N, C-alpha and C positions, 0 to 999 in steps of 0.2 A: 350470188351475192344477195344478202337479205335486203328487203325494202320495208321500212317502217312507214305505214300509210294510215290514212283515216278511213273510216267506214261509216256510211250513212244509210239508214233504213227509212224509206218513205212509207208511212201508213196513211192511206188516202181517205179514210173514213171519218165522218164527223156527224154530230147530232143535228146540226143546222149550219147552213152556209152563212158566214158573217157578211155584213153589207159591204165591206171593203175588200173582201178576199178574192184574189184571182189565182190562188194556188190550185193545183190539181187535187180536188177533194170531192167526196161524194156523200151527201147526206142520205140517210134512210136506206142504205145498202148493206146493212149488217149481215144479211144472208150470204153475201159474197165473201165474208171474212175467212171461213175455212179454206176455200179455194185459193184465196189470195195468200194465205200462209203457206199452202203447198207450193205456189209459184215462187214465193220468196225463198223458200228452202231450196228449191231446184236451182234458182239463180245463184245462191250461195255456193252450191257445188260447182257451177261453171266459173265463178269468179275466183274461188280460192286457188292458191298456188303455194308450193312448199316454201318459196322464198319470201312470201308476204307475211309480215307481222303487223298486228293492229295496235297502233299507238293511241288512237282515240276512236270512239264510236259515238254516233248521235242518232237517236230515234226521233224522227220528226213527222209532221203531217200537214193537214189533217189533224186528227186527235188520237195519238197513240193510246191514251188512257181510256179510250172507248172500247179497245179490244178486251174480250173476256180474259180473265187472268190465265185460264188454261191454254189459250192460244198464244198469249205472250210468253208463257212458260215454254211452250213448244218452240217458238221462234228463237228465244235466247239460248235454249239448250242446243238447238241446231247450229247456231252461230258459234258457240264455244267448241262444238265438235269439229266444225269445218275450218275455223280460223285459229291461228295462234295469237292470243292476246298477250301483250307485254304485261309483266307483273304490276306496273304502275299505270296501266291504261286508264284514261279518263273515259267514262261511259255515261252519256247524258240521255235523258228522256224528257220530251215535252209532255206536259199534262195540262188538261183544261180544268179549271176549278168547276165543280159541279159534276165531274165524272170520276174523280179520284176516290178509290176505295182502299181499305186496309189490305184486302186480298191482293189487289193489283200491285200495291207498293211492296208487299211481302215477296211477290214473285221477282220484282226488279232487284230487291236487295239480295235475294237468294242466289241470283246469277251474277252479282258483282256490279250492277249499275250503281254509280256513286254520285250522280249529279242530277238534279231535277230542274226543269224550267217551267214555270207556271205562267200562263197567259193572263195576267191580272188586268192589264190595260188601263184602268181608271178606277178611282174611288167612287165617283159619282154615278148613281143609278141612271140618271138621264143619259149619260154618255155611253154606258154599257148597253142600254136599250137602243140608242142611236146606231151603235156599231153592230147590233144584232147578236151580241154575246148572250149566251144562255145562263150565265152565272151572276151572282150578286157578290158584293165585297165580303159579306159574311161567309160565303163559300170559299173565297180566297183564304180567309183566316182559318177556316176549318181544314182546308187542304194543307196549309202550312203545319197545323197541329198534327195532322195525320202523318205528314212527311217526317217531322221531328220524332214522333213516336216510333216510326219505322226505322229510324237510325240515319236519316239523311242529314248531313251537315252542310253540304254544298248545295245551295239553293238560289236559283235566279228567279227574279220577277220581271216580266215584260211590262213596260208602260208605254203609252202612245202620246204623241204631241201633235199639235196642229189640227185637232178635231173640230168639226163644226160646233159652234157655240162654246168651245172650250176657252177658258181664260187662264192667265198666269196664276191667279189665285187657285183655280182648280188643280193646276199642275203641282203647286206647292202642297195642297191638301193631299193629293195622291202620293207625293213623295213622303210626306209625314206618315201617312198610313202604311206605306210600304216599309219604311225604315223601322216602324214599330214592330214589324214581324221579323226583324233581324236577319235579312237575307245576306248572303255573301257576295251577291252579284246583282246588278240591275242593268237591264237593257232599255234604253229610252229612245224609241224610234219616232222619227217624224212620219206622219201619215203620208202615203203616196196614193193619190186618187187614180185608180186604174180604170181604163176604159172598159166598158162592158159590165161593171159592177153596179149594184143598186145604189151605192153611195155616189158613184159618178153621175148616174142619171138624175139623182135628186139635187146634186150640186149644179149640174148643167141647167136643170129646170128652175133654178133659183129658190128652191125650197129650203136649202141649207147654204149657209155662207161660211167659207173657211176663214180662219183668222188671217189678218194682214201679215205680210212677211216680217215686219218689225215685231209684231206681237209673238209670232212663232219663234223668232230669234230670242226674244225675252224668255220664252218658256225653256228654250234650250240652255240659256245662260243660267236660269234658275236651277236646272238640273246640275249643271257643272258646279255652281257655287255651293248648293246645299249638300251635294254628295261629297264634295271635297271637305266640307266642314265636318262631315260624319265619317271620315276615314276611308272614303272610297277613292281609288285612283282611276282616272280616265285612261284607258289603254287603246281605245279605238273610237271613232267618231260617235258611235251610239252606245258604247259599252263601258261600264264602270264596275270595278271589283275591289273588294278588300284585298290587302296584300296576300299574295299566294293563291288567289282564287280566279285568275283570268281563265277564260274558257279556251283550253288548249286546242280543241277541235276547230273552232272558228279562227283562232290565231294561225294555225297551220294552213288553213285555206287562204288567209290573207298573205301568207308567206309563199303561196303557190306550191305547196307540197302536195304530193299525190294522195288521191282518195278514191275509194270505190263507192259507187252509188247503187243501192239495191232497191228494186220496187218500181211501181208505175211512175213514170215521168222523172225518175231519179237520174241525176247526172254523175259522171265519174271522170276522172282525169288521171291518166297513167302515161308516163313518158311524154310524148308529144301528141298523144291521142286523147281527144275529149269525146265522150259518148253520152247519149241520152236515151234512156229506155222508152218504150212505147208510151206515148202521153195519155192514152185512154186506158181505163181499167179493163175494158173488154179486150183491147188489143194486147195488153200485157198478159191477161189470163189466157189468151189464145196463143201465146208464144211468139208474138211479133218481135223481130230482131231489133236491137238497139241501132240508132243512127250514130255514125262515127264521123269525125272530122279530124284532119291533121292540122295542128296549130303551127303556123309558120314561125320562123325565128323572129320576124318583126312583130307579129301578134304577141308572141310570148314575152318580148321585152316590154311592150306597152302594158300587158296584163300585170307584169311585176310592179310597174310604177302605179297603175290604177289601184291595185290591191294594197301594195305596201304603204301608199300614202294615207290609207284609212287609219293606220295605226299611229298613235302619238309618238312612238319611238322612231317612226319613219322607216325608210328603206336604206339599209347599209350598203355602201359601195362594194364591200367584200362579198356580200351575199349575191349581189347582182353580177359581179364578175364570175363567181363560182357557177352561177346558173347559165350565164350567157356568153362568157368568154370575152367580154369587153367592158370598158368602163361606162358609166352613165353619160359622160361627155362624148365618148366615142359613139354611143347609141343615139343620143338626142341633140348634141351640140347646142346651137343657139336657141333651140326650142325651150331651154330652161331659163333663158335670160329674162324674158318679160315677167313671168310670175315672181322671180326673185326681185326684180326691180320694183314691182308693184307691192312688195311686202306680203305676198301670199305664200312664199316658199323660201326655205333656207337650204343651203348646201354647204355644210360646215363639218370639218373633221370626219369626212368620209360618210356623212349621213345626209340624205335628202328627206326633208320634213316639211309638212304644211305648218304655217303659223296658225295662231288662234283664229285670225280672220280668214286665212286660207281654208280652214275646215268648213267655214260657212259658204265658201265659194269654190268648192272642190271641182265641180264640173267645169268651171272657167279655166282652172289650172290644167285639167286633163285635155281640154280642147287644144291647148298649146302644144301638147305632146303628140297629138294625132298627126 
């Protein structure tokens, strides 16, 4: 029986580590790129199977656009030889402004990549420097021009909220600048200050102060209202798209559909098995095996709720029953009652959905389900 799955490639190289980043990425290691391409292609051979068809693919990082065009050409050619891609497959690639070139984009287009995601983050120069980003807003604009010239219609811009010294006015200015570039999709993420990052150290030392909770909520509400006024639909807590341009790869992950992860530190999920590849570049290149875990039925049911509630459409009872063989009430019983009573959750017409206020307090809701 065929299995339509997602495919994720992790490219762990970057020009410089951002101040907030705790992803597995390696600055200044371009010499390892050819060996990494070899290892990725070898893993493709191990993961491919006749029954697997690729419905969506996502190239993330790190900074995939840092790869030389000839190496990206080799990787994409190998992927198409080893996997069966559906004719309407969505294929996304993350790019960092300041690293995008005509040659790189031409390679993506030649192999069928049809969606770009640019890490724009903020319009203000001071915020880009605070984050440790290597680009300017002018380079965001230049990257968009190059993408359009290369034939990319489906274009996402990432923006960040809740940054030290950031104001609601800054967010509005960033949104206006982003909308002027006519993207089809915007991802507006709240900053998470991860331990061990330079940003965490400076916040803890009192050098930088984060916006108050109420101000960050105002930033989020500004995104919701301004994007709605400009024809964008919110389909997930942090994601907004023009009609017809939701990111299918991410939506499939939130619906807990299967996906293969390729590369250093990449995760995959097939059947009831979750795996994670070697977390270090040296380990991955040395052929260290992936770590695997079996997801229990109880864990699987909670994951369906945790992921499904991220979407504004919520979690459909019929999908939950199809995946788990029982209703939401049978699985969680009275655990659903307090969030519903408190106005954070609704359960109507076979759909479990966070309210607008519930989206701000999602962790509180999920604690009730644990």
